[in-house]
N, C-alpha and C positions, 0 to 999 in steps of 0.2 A: 239713255239711248234705247229704245225698244231692241230687244233681240229680234236679230234677223228670225226671220223662217222661209221654208222653202215656200215655193207658191204652189195651190195646189194643181193637179191636173184640170187642162180643161175638158170641160163637158166633151169635145170629138174624143180626145187621146181616152177621158174615161167611157166613150161608149165605144171604144174599137179596142180595147182592154178586155172591157166585158162579150163583147163578140167572140172573141177569141177563147176565153174561157169557159163560153158555151159550144164552143164548136170542139168534136172531136179531134183530137190527135191519130191520123191514120198511119198503121205501123205495116209493113211488109218484114218480109225475111227472105235474108238470100242463104239459100242452105237449111233443110230439112230434117237436120239429123236429132240427136237425144238431148243437145242442148238447144236446140232449137224448139224444140219440145218443150223443157222446162221457162224457157221465154214465154212461149206464148201462155202456160197453165199462167204463170201471174199476171199477165197484161190483161189477158182476157176479164178477169175479174175489177180489172178499172173502169170505172163509169164513163170515165172520158177518154178511153180506147177503143180503137174500131179497128181489128184485123181484117189486112183488105187485100194481101197478094203473098204470095210464094212464090219463091224459084228455086230447083234441082235437079240437079238431073235424074237420080232416079225417079222415074214419075210413079210407079207403084208408091213407094213412100210416101212422097209428096201428097198425092192423092188422100192417103192416109190420113194422114195429118192436117191435110184441109178440108176432111169431113169431121175430124175428131173436134177441130178448133172454128167449126161455123165458116171457111175460110171460103168464098168463092166460086168452084171450077174453072170457071173462066177466067178468072186472074191469077191464075196458076201456071207457071212457064217453065220449060228447061232452061231458056235463056235468060238471065237477068235482067239484060238490055233490055230485053222486049217486055219481061214484067216493070221494068221501069217506067216505060213509055207508054204504056199502057193503062197501068194504072197512077203512074203519078203520088205515091206515096207520100203523107210529111216526116214521116223517120221509116229508117230502114233498120231491122237488126241482121250484120252479118255473124253469121254461125257453120262458117265453113272450115274446111281444114285450115291449116295456118297458110298455106303456098299460095290461097287464094283470095287473104284477106285486105291484100294490098289492093288489087285491082277490082275488086267486087265492092269495097269500101268506095275507092276513088269514083268509080263510075255512079255510086249513088249519090255522094256528095256533088259531081257534077250534073246529074237528074235533078237537082235541089232539093235532096231531102238531107236531113241530118241523121245521123249515125252513132250507132251503140256497134263496136267493134268486140266478139270473144277476145278474149287474151290467149296467148301471147299477142302484141297489138301487128307481126308480120314478121317476116322471116329474119328480115336484118332493119338495123337503123334506118340504114338509105329509103326502104319503101317506106319505114316508119314516118319519116322527113316528109316523103313523096306525098303520102296522106294528111300529114297537117298542111302538107303546103297546098294541098285544093279545098281543104275545108277554109282555110284563108280565104283563097282566090272565091269562092262560091258564094261566102258568109253564111255557112254553115256549122253548126256545132257538133264536133268529134268528141265522143266518150269514150274509155274504154273499158270493158264490163271484168273490173279488181272488186268482186264483192269482199276479200277477206277486211279491206279495209273499212269496209258497213259493221261489221260484227262490231256487239256492246265494248266487248273485251278490249278490243283494239280503240277506241273512240275515250275509255277510261286512260289507258295508258298513252294513248297521241294528247290528249289533254293535260294529262302528267307532264310529260316533255315538256309542251308548251307552256307551261306556267315554273316550268325550270324546278322542276324537282328533282329532275337527275343533274343539275350542272350541263355542263358540257357531256356529250354523248363520246367514250370512248371506243365501243365497240358492238359490232353485235353478231349472233352465232344465230344462222336459221339452218331449220332440217326441215325437210320432205321427202321422208325415207320409209318406202314398202319394203315389209319381208318378203313375198313375194307378190306384187301385181303388174303385171305387165298388161296393156288390155288387151285382149283378144278379139276386136271390136276396130274399127274404123283403120287407119292409118298411121297410127301411133308409133309404130316401131319403121318408118320409111322416111330417113331424114331429106331426099328430093321433096316432099310433101308439107313435113312438120320442120323442118329447121334443127332437131335435135331430138333428144330422149326425153326423160325425166327433169332434166333441168329448165328446157323450155317450157313443158308439160305441167307437173307439181310443183318444181322449184320457182317458178314464176310467181306463184301464189304467196309462198312463205315470205320470197325474196320481197314485194310489192308491197306485202302488210307492212315488214318489217322497215322498209323504207320511207313508208309512208308515216310511222309510228316515231322515227327519227326525225323528221321537219322535211323530208327529200332533200337532202344533199346532192351537191351535183358530183357524179363518180368523174374521177381522173386517170385511174389505170386498173388493170386486172390480171391477176394470174388465175391459171384453173389447168385441170387435168379430167381424164374421162377415159373411162375404162368398160369393155365388152367382155363377159365370161362366160352368158348364160344365154342372152335373150339370141344368140344368131343358131343354137343347137336344140333341137329338140329335147323335151323334158320330162320324163313320167313321174316327178314328185306333184304331190295332189296339191292343188292353191285352188286359191276363189276363183280365179280366173285362167284354165287349162287351157292347151291347146292353141297362144296364138302361134300366130304366122312365121315363123323361124327360118324359112328361104329366102322372105326381103325385109326380113329383121337387120338394120343398120346405122343403129342409131346405140349411143353410150346406155349401161345397162347404169353406170354411178358416175357422176359426174359431183367434182369438187373445185369451191374458186374461193378467192377472195378479192373483196374490193377497195380501192382506196378513194374517198372523196374529197374534196376540195376544204373542208374543215378538217382535216385531219381525223375523222371515225372513220374504221376499218369493221367492215361485216366480211365474214366468210360464212357459205353455202355448199351444206352437202344436200343434194337429190338424186335418188334411187328408186329403180321400180323393183331390186330384187339384192334390198341390200341383206347380210348374214346378223341381224340383228334381232334383240328376243321378240321386239312388237313395231310396230307400224308408228313412226315418229313425224309430227306435223305441228311446228313452236316455233318459234322463237325467242331468246334471250339477249338483253340490253343490258352494258355497263358506262355505269357514269362516274363523273367525280364525286354526288355527292347520293349516288343511291341504281342501284339494278334492278332488272324486272325479268319476269317471264311471262309470255302470252298466255298459254293454257296449264292449269287454272289461273288465271290472271294475277299475281302477285308484285309489288314492289319490297326490294330489299333495301331500308336505310337505317340510321341513323338516329336515335330520337331519347334525348334524358340520360346520355351517356352508358345506353344500351342501343346493342341491333335488337331490330326491329322489324316484322314480316307484316306485311300490309296487305288485304285481302278486303276488297267489297263487299257488302253485306248484300247486295242488290245491285245489279245488272239491266234487269226487263229481262223480256224472251232472246235468249242467246243459244240460235241452232240454225243451221245450212239455211233453212226458208225465212226466218226472220231476215236476215242480212241479205242472199240470193232476194227478195221479195225488196229490201230497200235500195240494192240496187237497180233496180230494174225502174222503182218508183223514183229516186232522184233522176233518171235519164227523162224519165215523161218532165218533172218539175222544170227542170233545165232547158230541155226543149221547148215544153208547149209553153210555159211561164216564164221564163226567163229568170230561174231561180241558178244559184251556183251550183255545181258539179263536185265531187268530192272524186272526182277521176278525169283530169282533164288529160287530154291527147299528150301535151309537156311529157307528163307523168310516166305515162308509156313509153315514151320515147327514151325517158332515162333509164326505163327499165331493162328497153332493149340494149340499147348499148351495153349495160353490165352485162348482159346475155351474149351477146357480140365479143364484149370483151373474156369472157371465160371462155369460150368453145376457140377465138381466134390463138389464144395465148395455148391450149391445151393442143394445138395444132403445131403451134411453134416449139412443144417440147418443153410447156410449161413456164415460158419465160414471160418476162412481164411485159405487157402491152398498154400504152399509152389511149384512153377514152377520151377524144376529142367533143 
């Protein structure tokens, strides 16, 4: 019996696919701050992209960004709903403070646009779930801007885990620690607008890439503690980002937590803006039954031929911030415009959000373990 083959696409379907490929993907932005500028820098270099609209409450800043990136001033609005209605973009990049992520995303999805939303996905898991529900209701794609999973060293370790090199992953240790780095711009010190401090701002990055590398297990419980000891007071210590707004600072300086997963693995997380340590640390380590690893520099620790061996890749390709930030932006376009798979689905963002929520909730309850549904 001859082998079965999949039927070839009909001429009509081929024609439709070709037309979609030829049509540019029209992108608008909600939020015109620094991270939006970074998004624009990468997107405007893509031949199949057109930057078409912008919304921000800061009219001056919005006008500067529009001019820099050749966005028509007539398509710039202080109200994002007006921008969505007038411009009707294919995709929207949400680059607002965390407190606006959910509503901006839901409104963009409801207006018929695919969405890339900056990390963290939302202020809490309830908002994140509402965003996922809106994407499903409107048959649109929602991607979370988790760039560190696109790093070559993350890909290297993720493939090793998937190939069984570690056996069962038992433990992950995650660090996102600055010796002195409280942001002196934006609203990073205001809990009501950001949801928290270093754990939700920089800890989320290290947490998500470690969780992704582990295979994205389901979180089931968390414990955590938070501490504020420097950010809410004036400091005369010289640092790279001095003179933050200590009067409105109401987030933690240091957060530590532990997550339990449904497969029995455990992750510990430490995140700080102002840790009294020798130098900044942004890294994670894995410990498994057959091997362990660290992210940077990428290394796998295992046993070979009766000896303990440290394995390090000799070449990973271009491995810097620009390379994986660009890969993140390209993957979003490929996913939304060409229907290719995404590496950062909204469901992963929801799991990470639940981990963040669990750590903060436990801290509020004196470090008691809380269940994650």
